[in-house]
BAFI-3210 file (N, C-alpha, C; in Angstrom, 3 decimals, decimal comma, padded with zeros to 6 digits):
// residues 173
n [1|2|3|4|5|6|7|8|9|10|11|12|13|14|15|16|17|18|19|20|21|22|23|24|25|26|27|28|29|30|31|32|33|34|35|36|37|38|39|40|41|42|43|44|45|46|47|48|49|50|51|52|53|54|55|56|57|58|59|60|61|62|63|64|65|66|67|68|69|70|71|72|73|74|75|76|77|78|79|80|81|82|83|84|85|86|87|88|89|90|91|92|93|94|95|96|97|98|99|100|101|102|103|104|105|106|107|108|109|110|111|112|113|114|115|116|117|118|119|120|121|122|123|124|125|126|127|128|129|130|131|132|133|134|135|136|137|138|139|140|141|142|143|144|145|146|147|148|149|150|151|152|153|154|155|156|157|158|159|160|161|162|163|164|165|166|167|168|169|170|171|172|173]
n.u [124,950|127,150|129,291|131,721|133,700|136,271|137,841|137,721|136,310|135,902|133,319|132,111|133,331|132,340|129,634|129,722|130,617|128,465|126,621|127,754|126,996|124,676|125,767|127,599|125,893|124,743|127,014|127,713|125,433|125,566|128,046|127,536|125,597|127,133|128,910|127,085|126,163|128,493|128,763|126,226|124,925|122,348|119,300|119,964|122,292|125,839|129,064|128,672|126,320|127,189|129,118|127,622|126,681|125,242|122,514|119,769|119,584|117,969|118,744|120,811|119,435|117,857|119,389|120,018|120,563|120,132|119,712|119,625|118,146|118,556|118,038|119,316|121,641|123,161|123,172|124,474|122,876|123,142|121,150|119,934|117,248|116,123|113,843|113,002|110,618|109,107|109,223|111,519|114,413|117,330|119,897|121,716|122,459|123,792|125,982|127,140|127,168|126,107|127,201|127,609|125,621|123,204|120,899|121,872|120,193|117,203|113,806|110,325|107,842|105,014|104,011|104,081|106,217|108,964|108,710|110,050|110,838|112,617|114,122|111,608|110,705|108,963|109,846|109,713|110,707|111,505|113,318|116,196|119,658|121,621|124,420|125,420|126,489|129,305|130,571|130,287|131,884|131,418|130,614|132,441|134,797|134,216|133,960|136,593|137,967|136,888|137,579|139,690|138,341|136,174|137,546|138,516|136,130|135,381|137,501|136,897|134,565|135,623|137,263|135,343|134,136|136,309|136,843|134,419|134,388|136,604|135,748|135,998|134,241|130,822|129,265|128,079|129,841]
n.v [046,791|044,878|044,778|043,176|042,788|041,096|041,904|043,784|047,050|048,083|048,565|051,123|052,147|050,302|050,984|053,624|053,097|051,652|053,647|055,163|055,339|056,933|059,263|059,900|060,588|062,866|064,514|064,718|066,008|068,451|069,397|069,607|071,607|073,760|074,031|074,669|077,152|078,551|078,980|080,035|082,049|083,176|083,028|084,067|085,446|085,772|084,259|082,691|083,765|086,392|086,093|085,230|085,929|089,083|090,105|090,618|090,021|088,091|085,364|085,367|086,178|083,951|081,959|079,295|076,843|073,344|070,446|067,203|064,064|060,703|057,271|056,809|058,309|061,591|064,702|067,768|070,290|072,941|075,357|077,198|078,275|080,074|081,161|081,611|083,897|082,123|079,871|078,269|076,887|078,733|078,918|076,813|077,190|079,600|078,911|076,739|077,543|078,157|077,726|075,627|074,023|074,709|074,765|075,591|077,457|078,935|078,303|079,249|077,100|076,828|079,164|082,034|083,643|084,374|085,812|088,455|090,347|093,108|095,374|096,649|096,855|095,250|092,614|090,883|087,928|085,863|083,841|082,948|083,343|082,028|083,227|082,201|081,692|082,062|079,711|080,332|079,520|080,310|079,137|077,073|078,524|079,848|077,636|076,603|078,731|078,684|076,196|075,602|076,376|074,606|072,194|072,554|072,460|069,811|068,540|069,312|067,823|065,227|065,442|065,763|063,209|061,600|062,579|061,901|059,043|058,464|059,160|061,725|063,723|064,611|066,487|068,445|070,923]
n.w [068,369|070,180|072,899|074,740|077,632|079,320|081,394|084,435|085,040|082,551|081,956|081,773|079,457|077,595|077,757|076,761|074,160|073,174|072,910|070,988|068,266|068,265|069,388|067,398|065,296|066,409|066,658|063,957|062,893|064,286|063,351|060,558|060,583|061,537|059,388|057,344|058,333|058,121|055,379|054,716|056,794|057,445|055,584|052,320|052,934|053,740|052,798|050,399|049,265|048,916|046,922|044,814|041,519|040,718|039,168|039,285|041,917|042,908|042,848|044,699|047,043|047,436|048,556|050,781|053,427|054,212|056,293|055,301|055,923|055,287|055,088|057,572|057,344|057,094|055,337|054,091|052,341|050,160|048,822|045,982|044,984|043,078|040,541|037,061|035,517|034,038|035,532|035,666|037,200|037,514|038,560|038,139|035,442|035,634|037,242|035,801|033,159|029,701|027,265|024,543|025,488|024,643|021,894|018,494|017,224|018,370|018,062|018,006|019,499|019,637|018,661|016,416|016,833|019,102|022,327|024,166|027,076|027,715|029,763|030,095|027,508|024,903|022,860|019,812|018,123|015,343|015,512|017,560|017,965|020,201|022,010|024,235|027,656|029,690|032,089|035,576|038,156|040,947|043,324|043,718|044,097|046,499|048,206|048,125|049,306|051,882|052,765|054,707|057,084|057,043|057,315|059,935|061,392|060,898|062,209|064,825|065,170|065,128|067,372|069,371|069,322|070,047|072,630|073,818|073,648|075,181|077,637|078,554|077,904|077,225|076,161|073,438|071,813]
ca.u [126,345|127,385|130,710|131,930|135,070|136,501|138,496|136,862|136,613|135,623|131,872|131,777|133,747|131,362|128,407|129,957|130,705|127,129|125,899|128,596|126,280|123,824|126,620|128,165|124,846|124,623|128,210|127,613|124,413|126,099|129,087|126,925|124,958|128,196|129,396|126,028|126,169|129,715|128,482|124,968|124,482|120,886|118,887|120,346|123,468|127,046|130,042|128,146|125,389|127,957|129,834|126,663|126,547|124,021|121,853|118,571|119,735|117,020|119,487|121,532|118,470|117,221|120,373|119,833|121,043|119,298|120,282|118,736|118,390|118,009|118,580|120,192|122,747|122,816|123,977|124,219|122,559|122,989|120,272|119,640|116,101|115,483|113,245|112,648|109,163|108,480|109,272|112,720|115,531|118,394|121,189|122,592|122,992|124,751|127,195|127,731|127,210|125,211|127,932|127,631|124,504|121,985|120,908|122,413|119,137|115,977|112,603|109,107|107,194|103,565|103,626|104,796|107,430|109,364|108,422|110,974|110,668|113,926|114,034|110,269|110,361|108,562|110,529|109,325|111,705|111,133|114,285|117,281|120,949|122,245|125,876|125,745|127,074|130,396|130,333|130,808|131,914|131,611|130,417|133,701|135,761|133,852|134,303|138,055|138,371|136,433|137,988|140,358|137,323|135,422|138,430|138,531|134,857|135,464|138,419|136,124|133,663|136,462|137,681|134,193|133,959|137,441|136,601|133,279|134,770|137,601|135,091|136,330|133,190|129,606|128,499|128,424|130,224]
ca.v [046,528|044,307|044,786|042,501|042,794|040,137|042,617|044,688|048,460|048,500|048,693|052,478|052,229|049,527|051,792|054,729|052,564|051,249|054,872|055,906|055,593|058,104|060,432|060,228|061,306|064,197|065,275|064,990|067,032|069,716|069,829|070,028|072,915|074,764|074,237|075,396|078,549|079,160|079,408|080,797|082,262|083,297|082,984|085,188|086,158|084,975|084,234|082,174|084,759|087,560|085,765|084,921|087,063|089,836|090,863|091,127|089,706|087,046|084,133|085,633|086,198|082,641|081,015|078,766|075,463|072,445|069,139|066,144|062,756|059,604|055,960|056,902|059,233|063,005|065,462|069,200|070,760|074,382|075,539|078,523|077,882|081,161|080,723|082,617|084,079|080,937|078,780|077,444|077,186|079,195|078,920|075,845|077,780|080,633|078,241|075,831|078,182|077,629|077,511|074,225|073,303|075,224|074,535|076,718|078,439|078,632|078,663|079,062|075,805|076,905|080,512|082,490|084,360|084,354|087,102|088,808|091,669|093,574|096,756|097,181|096,832|093,934|092,309|089,629|087,447|084,576|082,890|083,567|082,651|082,335|083,155|081,431|082,358|081,307|079,208|081,145|078,592|081,062|078,225|076,347|079,485|080,057|076,415|076,537|079,766|078,316|074,820|075,473|076,461|073,342|071,180|072,771|071,954|068,341|068,156|069,453|066,671|064,096|065,679|065,474|061,760|061,073|062,937|061,112|057,640|058,346|059,500|063,085|064,689|064,137|067,637|069,004|072,333]
ca.w [068,587|071,501|073,260|076,015|078,124|080,399|082,483|085,169|084,855|081,178|081,771|081,318|078,050|076,826|077,690|075,826|072,793|072,736|072,552|070,035|067,020|068,498|069,583|066,089|064,558|067,013|066,276|062,524|062,692|064,786|062,414|059,293|060,830|061,597|058,012|056,650|058,798|057,616|054,009|054,663|058,178|057,381|054,186|051,466|053,434|053,913|051,711|049,127|048,713|048,485|045,688|043,756|040,596|040,997|038,114|039,981|043,331|043,279|043,116|045,946|048,155|047,609|049,095|052,130|053,585|055,000|056,594|054,831|056,530|054,502|055,427|058,723|057,106|057,007|054,386|054,025|051,002|050,031|047,657|045,431|044,173|042,321|039,272|036,061|035,508|033,445|036,499|035,534|038,094|036,636|039,228|037,480|034,211|036,030|037,726|034,810|031,845|028,672|026,010|024,153|026,094|024,028|020,449|017,722|017,009|019,093|017,325|018,809|019,277|019,451|018,231|015,223|017,237|020,507|022,972|025,239|027,671|028,164|030,260|029,884|026,089|024,408|021,601|019,176|017,165|014,747|016,059|018,313|017,933|021,497|022,054|025,429|028,821|030,294|033,441|036,671|039,289|042,184|044,449|043,930|044,660|047,907|048,935|048,263|050,266|053,225|053,057|056,010|058,138|056,996|057,907|061,389|061,935|060,853|063,291|066,070|065,254|065,529|068,758|070,230|069,421|070,818|074,034|074,309|073,824|076,270|078,897|078,970|077,603|076,594|075,664|072,126|071,972]
c.u [126,496|128,883|130,834|133,410|135,173|137,111|137,486|137,261|136,328|134,131|131,488|132,168|132,765|130,061|128,569|129,990|129,328|126,285|126,631|127,856|125,392|124,669|127,277|127,150|124,677|125,802|128,155|126,596|124,909|127,155|128,522|126,229|126,002|128,736|128,360|126,019|127,428|129,474|127,276|124,454|122,963|120,527|119,287|121,567|124,676|127,929|129,489|127,203|126,144|128,678|128,894|126,535|125,203|123,567|120,601|118,707|118,838|117,736|120,215|120,584|117,850|118,135|120,045|120,429|120,047|120,043|119,243|119,127|117,754|118,759|119,612|121,374|122,245|123,702|123,531|123,943|122,410|122,232|120,168|118,468|115,409|114,999|113,032|111,143|108,425|108,561|110,487|113,776|116,706|119,771|122,184|123,237|123,995|126,068|127,898|127,828|126,261|125,929|128,016|126,489|123,171|122,041|121,435|121,379|117,885|114,803|111,396|108,458|105,718|103,090|104,414|106,112|107,712|109,108|109,376|110,598|112,016|113,816|112,686|109,824|110,030|109,183|110,036|110,418|111,257|112,092|115,401|118,521|121,649|123,764|126,326|126,398|128,164|129,993|130,951|130,805|132,196|131,473|131,695|134,764|135,486|134,241|135,812|138,551|138,026|136,867|138,763|139,370|136,509|136,261|138,499|137,258|134,868|136,400|137,722|135,200|134,438|136,925|136,563|134,045|135,087|137,237|135,462|133,699|135,774|137,003|135,359|135,228|131,980|128,810|129,009|128,735|129,317]
c.v [046,013|044,261|044,143|042,558|041,805|040,828|043,526|046,131|048,966|048,697|050,067|052,667|051,468|050,307|052,943|054,233|052,132|052,462|055,670|056,232|056,832|059,360|060,856|061,009|062,723|065,072|065,649|066,088|068,399|070,266|070,319|071,382|074,032|075,062|075,020|076,865|079,287|079,733|080,343|081,001|082,413|083,370|084,263|085,961|085,225|084,942|083,736|083,181|085,980|087,327|085,432|086,134|087,761|090,584|091,468|090,934|088,577|085,734|084,238|085,539|084,833|081,615|080,604|077,370|074,654|071,126|068,105|064,843|061,701|058,330|056,036|057,841|060,667|063,660|066,916|069,552|072,262|074,610|077,005|078,322|079,003|080,638|081,914|082,838|082,874|079,723|077,873|077,871|077,609|079,234|077,973|076,456|078,890|079,968|077,431|076,424|077,517|077,359|076,011|073,411|073,726|074,911|075,777|077,822|077,984|079,169|078,499|077,726|075,952|078,271|080,881|083,179|084,131|085,743|087,306|090,165|092,069|095,053|097,400|097,219|095,413|093,748|090,960|089,235|086,099|083,474|083,668|082,693|082,958|082,269|082,409|082,269|081,461|080,832|080,165|080,263|079,285|080,158|077,439|077,264|079,712|078,831|076,329|077,547|079,359|076,902|074,692|075,528|075,166|072,244|071,323|072,252|070,432|067,829|068,273|068,255|065,429|064,217|065,379|063,969|061,119|061,346|062,104|059,669|057,461|058,699|060,904|064,095|064,027|065,267|068,061|070,478|073,240]
c.w [070,014|071,744|074,625|076,357|079,271|081,611|083,181|084,879|083,443|080,922|081,221|079,853|077,171|076,682|076,702|074,383|072,288|072,347|071,471|068,740|067,149|068,634|068,264|065,258|065,091|066,596|064,795|062,252|063,133|063,826|061,099|059,446|060,883|060,199|057,209|057,029|058,375|056,213|053,932|056,091|058,309|055,908|053,439|051,923|053,443|052,685|050,374|048,480|048,196|047,164|044,527|042,843|040,807|039,756|038,718|041,491|043,791|043,632|044,452|047,142|048,425|048,290|050,536|052,209|054,389|055,213|056,178|055,522|055,643|054,849|056,550|058,550|057,027|055,959|054,406|052,576|051,047|048,734|047,269|044,465|043,389|040,971|038,347|036,142|034,907|034,372|036,402|036,555|037,220|037,278|038,573|036,245|034,524|036,424|036,637|033,411|030,849|027,353|025,739|024,718|025,498|022,539|019,727|017,550|017,741|018,287|018,237|018,489|018,942|018,982|016,984|015,576|018,718|021,085|024,134|025,789|028,254|028,510|029,961|028,431|025,668|023,025|021,108|018,187|016,627|015,181|016,760|018,175|019,256|021,407|023,297|026,507|029,369|031,684|034,454|037,928|040,627|043,398|044,754|044,537|046,145|048,727|049,150|049,309|051,702|053,642|054,372|057,181|058,206|057,646|059,430|062,044|061,961|061,963|064,651|066,267|065,704|066,966|069,742|070,427|070,232|072,304|074,612|074,601|074,945|077,623|079,378|078,675|076,968|075,980|074,294|072,333|071,191]
res [x|x|x|x|x|x|x|x|x|x|x|x|x|x|x|x|x|x|x|x|x|x|x|x|x|x|x|x|x|x|x|x|x|x|x|x|x|x|x|x|x|x|x|x|x|x|x|x|x|x|x|x|x|x|x|x|x|x|x|x|x|x|x|x|x|x|x|x|x|x|x|x|x|x|x|x|x|x|x|x|x|x|x|x|x|x|x|x|x|x|x|x|x|x|x|x|x|x|x|x|x|x|x|x|x|x|x|x|x|x|x|x|x|x|x|x|x|x|x|x|x|x|x|x|x|x|x|x|x|x|x|x|x|x|x|x|x|x|x|x|x|x|x|x|x|x|x|x|x|x|x|x|x|x|x|x|x|x|x|x|x|x|x|x|x|x|x|x|x|x|x|x|x]
***
């Protein structure tokens, strides 16, 4: 980006504007980290983990956030990577439910029966009729509750950039 001014006294503004892209990335990264810590202060803690349904607590304990960078942009991702013993991620099914997403009847593919372990008891069945699970959009409820805080962080990011461009500040709070 090249900025030229004919008037004198605008050199410092031109210098700040030429560094604005870097400062925007810094402000964005700082803001995304603050938002991530708002939802998940440390792995397995915070408002999102507290609202996660608890059967075993594994999904709750697996909650964390990370900042991803791709093609010069940044994004915040909050993950809950808990897996079943068979290796399937199950957080999606908890949040989105299984009603209407599962076949009417489940049959074994390579065995004569399905094997389940429930409360230490082994159960075999030739087929299963799932009744499904309702969606539990706890993540959306948490986001709606924390939206005013997220908006304040975004306003801070804008304030930082305004202060930087006007020459009143260069430090990230």
